[in-house]
Each structure stands twice: as structure tokens, then as C-alpha cells.
N, C-alpha and C positions, 0 to 999 in steps of 0.2 A: 655371235651375239647371244643366241639362245643358250649355248653351252656355258658362256660366262655367267649368265643370269642364274642358271640352274646350279652352277658351281658354288653359288653363294646361298644355297638353300640351308635351312636349319639342320641340326644334327639328326641322326637317325632316330634317337629316342623321342625327340620333339616331333618329328614327322609322324611317328606312330601314335603319340599322345593326341595329336590333332587329327591325324588322318583317319583312324578307325571310327571315332565318333562322327566325324563329318561324312564318311562313307555310309555309315548306318542311317544317319538322318536323311541324306540325299536319296538313297535307294528306297527307304521307306516312303519318303515324300513322292518319289517318282512312281512307286507302285500305287499310292493312294490317289495321286493326281497324274494321270498318264501323259505327261508332257516332257518331263526330264528324261534324257537318254540314259537310262540306268545301266544298260549293257556297256556303253562306252566308259562309264564311271568304274565299273568292275574291272574292265580290261586295263584302264589306266592305272588303277591301284595295283593290279597284278604286275605291271611293268615296273612300277616304282619299288615294290617289295622284292622283286626279282633281283634287284641290285643292292639289297640290304644284306647284312650279315646274319640276321636272326634266322635260325633254321625253321621257325614256326610262323614266319611272317605270312607266307602264302596260305597256310592253314587258317590263320586269323582272318585274312581277307575273305576266304571262302565262307567261314562261319558267320562273319559280320554281314556279308552280302546276302547269303541265303536267309539268315534270320530276319534281316530288315525287309527283304522281299516278301517273306511269309507274313510278317506283321502288317505290312501295307496291304497285302491281298485280303487278309482277314478283316481288317478295319473297313476296307472298301466294300467287301461282301456284306458285312454286318449293316453298314449304312444303306446298301442297296436293298437288303431285306426289309429295312424299315420303310423304304419307299414303296416296295411292292405291297406291303401290308396296309399302307396308308391310302386313303381314298384320293387324296390330292397328290400322291407321289412325293418325290423329294428332289432337290437339286442334284444330289449324287446319282440317283437313278436316271435323271434326265441327262446328266453328263455321260454316264455309261452308254445309254441308249443312242445318244448323238454320235458316238464313236463306233457304232456297230452298224455297218451297212446291212440292209434287209437280206440280201443274198448270202452274206457271210453269216448272219445270225441263223438263217435257215440251215446252212451247212453245219454250223456248230450244234444246233439242236438235233440234227440227224446223227451226227457223230456221238453226241452225248447219249442218245437213246441206244446206239449200237454198241458202244464201248464203255459207257459209264464214265467214272471220274478219271480213268486212265488218260482220257483225251486232254486233261489239264496239263499233263507233262508236255505233250506236243504243242499245246497252245502257248506255253511259255517260251518255247524255242522258236516258234514261227513268228516273224515280225508282225506286229499288230494282230496277233491271234488270241491274245489273252482276254481282251474285252468281250468279243462276241461269245466266247465260251462261258465266261463269267456271267454274262447276261442270260445265256441259255440256262445256266444253273439257277439263276434267280427266278426266271419265268417258270422253270420246272419245279419250283419250290423245294430245291435240294437243301436239306438241313445244313446248318453251319458246320456242325461236327463232321458230317460226311464230306463237305467241301474241303475242310481243313485236312482231312486224311489224304485226299487226292492232291492237295496243294503242296504238301511237304516234299514228296519226290520231285514235283514240278520245279519248285524253287531250288532244290539241290542240283538238279540237272541244269537249270538255267545258270546258276552261279558258276558251276564247273565249266560250262561251255564258254562263257565270256572270259573267265579267268584263263582258260587254255588259249584263247585268242590273244590275250595280253601277254602270256608267257611266250607264245610263238613270236609275237612282234618284238618283245624285249630281247629274245635270243638272237634275232637277226642283226641287231645293232649293238655297238659297244657303248654308245651314249644313251642314258635313260630317256632324254627328250626325244631322240629319234625313235625309240621303241614306243613311247607314248603317242607320238604323231602317227606312227604306222598302225597302232592298235585302234586309235580313234577313227582314222580313215576307214579301216577295215570294218569296224562295227557299224559305222554310218552307212557304208555300202551295203552291208548285209541287211540292215533295217530299212533302207530306202529303196533298194532295187525292186522288191515285190510291188510296192505301191506305184513306182514308176512304170513297171510292166503292165499293171492293171490299167493305168491311164492310157498308155499307148494302145492297148487292146481295145479300150472303149472308143478311142478316137478312130481307130481303123474300122471298127464295127459300125461307127456312125457315118 
């Protein structure tokens, strides 16, 4: 059934015309509002482009995903800076703070002091690691330009990692929908396992 549905998908050129802008918007939105599973989006896009004939399709996915992630990060950081400077804060700063557990924020601040903006690369690759490090940068009054310099390699490494997951998932199966399903499941497992492990440890400790 799934194979028959996907067999009726639009042509490759139509998929690209719709897919790249959609990927950009969704990844940028997911970076700005940390709810959308952007890693799964990149992996899924990589699986789809893996089965296309264009030799530059995967490169386009990489460029679109990393560029959108960077734009979303910069916008969120800029909004967070406005909240830090304001006496009353802002809803964006509150949203960032609510997603950073105190112990993870303390760890992020320590790593930022020890390693500088290099820690941004690791924070992008570790599930739920981006927000605590970004908040640590905000509270440490790190200038936007300095944050941007550290965020460029972070977004490039993030896009490459999740694209590789999609390529591996797509290479294991002949049908695109099977590769998409495998990539989505794998990315969700990667992003969800650390949080589940922390909950189990908290329950065992309690």
C-alpha cells in the first residue's frame, strides 16, 4: 500500500521545487522553536534525494539544512539577547530557559568556560544539548558575532551527521519509503534515548 502511494508521487523536478523550500522553512522553524524534530527531516530528505538522478541533490540538501539551522539559531540567539537585556525578559528567553534543566545549564556553562565556542559543535550533535549551551552563551553575554562564528561549524556538522544517517538508511533498502521509515526511526531513537535514560536514572535514584 505504501509503495503504491509513493509510486504516484510528483516528478523529481517537482519534488525538488517543493522539497528544498519546505526543508528550509521547517528546519529554520525547528531551530527557532525547538519542537520540530529537524534531524529526522534532514535524514528523510537525504533518503529521498538518494533515489534521485541529480548528482548535486545531496549537496543541496546539506546546504539547505545547514543554512536553515544557522539562520534559526541566529534568530533565536538574537531574540534571547533582547530578553537578557530587557528588565522584564521576553517570551523567547523564557522558552529557552524552560527547556534547560539547571544541572545541564551548569554543565554547559562549565564547558563553555573551558572550551569556548567549540562546545557549540558538540551541543548540536548531542540530543537536547543545543538549548543549555545557547542559554549559557546568553547568560555569559557572548556577542552575537562570536556566537555565529562558533555556530557555523556546529550547523555544518549537524547537517552532515543527520544526512549520513539518511544515506545509510536509504542504502539499506531498495524502496525509498523503507529508507525513510528506517531513517526516521533511527533519528528518533538517537534523540529520545538520552532523555529516557535520564528519567530511568532519576527514578532509580529516587
